[in-house]
C-alpha positions in Angstrom: -0.2 -9.8 -10.4 2.2 -9.2 -13.4 -0.3 -7.1 -15.0 -0.9 -4.9 -12.2 2.8 -4.5 -11.4 3.6 -3.5 -15.0 0.6 -1.2 -14.8 1.8 0.7 -11.7 5.4 0.8 -12.9 4.7 3.9 -15.1 4.6 7.1 -12.9 1.9 8.6 -15.1 -0.4 5.8 -14.2 0.5 5.8 -10.6 -0.4 9.6 -10.7 -3.9 8.6 -12.4 -4.4 6.1 -9.6 -3.7 8.8 -7.0 -6.1 11.2 -8.8 -8.9 8.6 -9.0 -8.4 7.8 -5.0 -11.7 8.9 -3.8 -12.8 10.7 -6.8 -14.4 9.8 -10.1 -13.1 11.8 -13.0 -13.7 12.0 -16.8 -10.8 11.3 -19.1 -10.7 15.0 -20.2 -10.4 16.1 -16.4 -7.6 13.5 -16.1 -5.8 14.7 -19.2 -6.1 18.3 -17.9 -3.6 17.7 -15.2 -0.8 16.3 -17.5 1.3 17.9 -19.9 1.2 14.8 -22.4 -1.3 14.5 -25.0 -4.9 13.3 -24.4 -4.3 10.0 -26.7 -1.4 9.3 -24.5 -3.5 9.6 -21.3 -6.2 7.6 -23.1 -3.4 4.8 -23.6 -2.7 4.9 -19.8 -6.3 4.7 -19.0 -6.7 1.7 -21.2 -3.8 -0.3 -19.6 -5.3 0.6 -16.1 -8.3 -0.4 -17.1 -7.2 -3.9 -18.6 -5.3 -4.5 -15.4 -8.5 -4.1 -13.6 -7.1 -0.8 -11.5 -9.6 1.4 -13.0 -13.2 0.9 -14.0 -15.1 3.1 -16.5 -18.7 3.9 -16.6 -20.5 5.9 -19.2 -22.9 8.6 -18.2 -24.3 10.3 -21.0 -21.9 11.4 -23.4 -19.0 11.3 -20.7 -17.0 8.2 -19.5 -16.1 8.4 -15.7 -13.0 6.5 -14.5 -13.0 5.3 -10.9 -10.4 3.5 -8.8 -10.7 -0.4 -8.3 -8.0 -1.1 -5.7 -8.7 -4.7 -5.1 -6.1 -5.9 -7.6 -3.6 -4.0 -5.7 -4.1 -6.4 -2.4 -2.5 -9.4 -4.0 0.5 -7.4 -4.7 0.5 -5.7 -1.5 0.6 -9.1 0.2 3.4 -10.3 -1.9 5.5 -7.2 -1.1 4.6 -7.5 2.6 6.5 -10.8 2.7 9.8 -8.8 2.3 9.1 -6.1 4.9 10.4 -8.3 7.9 12.4 -11.6 7.7 10.3 -14.5 8.9 10.6 -15.2 12.7 11.9 -11.6 13.4 8.6 -10.6 14.7 8.7 -13.1 17.5 12.2 -12.4 18.3 11.7 -8.6 18.4 8.6 -9.2 20.9 10.8 -11.2 23.1 13.4 -8.4 23.0 10.6 -5.8 23.7 9.4 -8.0 26.7 12.8 -8.3 28.0 13.5 -4.5 27.9 10.2 -3.8 29.8 11.1 -6.4 32.5 14.6 -5.0 32.8 13.1 -1.2 33.2 10.7 -2.5 35.7 13.2 -4.1 37.9 15.7 -1.1 37.9 12.8 0.9 39.2 12.2 -1.0 42.2 14.4 -0.6 45.3 17.1 -3.1 45.7 15.6 -4.9 48.5 12.1 -5.4 46.7 13.8 -6.8 43.5 12.5 -10.4 42.6 14.3 -13.1 40.9 14.0 -13.3 37.1 11.8 -15.7 35.6 13.3 -18.0 32.7 10.8 -17.7 30.2 13.2 -18.1 27.0 
């Protein structure tokens, strides 16, 4: 996971990954889109390849690069743990239920209102 995080820490490498999302490109096609040297792009591609985020396939005289997003899954899972503190999902669901119940009760005429259940 550290190698993947280090690989995507660089903005050029992230842009390369975005280019390769849904497309297979040669190193030359990738390098054309940057204002940095081709050897610099090759170094970025090497880092991405070594982290497992990019696969290369030689076809004839050209080498095509394609995205391999599988290594990002572990990192995404780790990051997802910080999106919402544990236990909050259940509390928010309970709050949502209470809001719907209160709205429903307010729409009923006063004589038809039922007593509230204690579900907490």
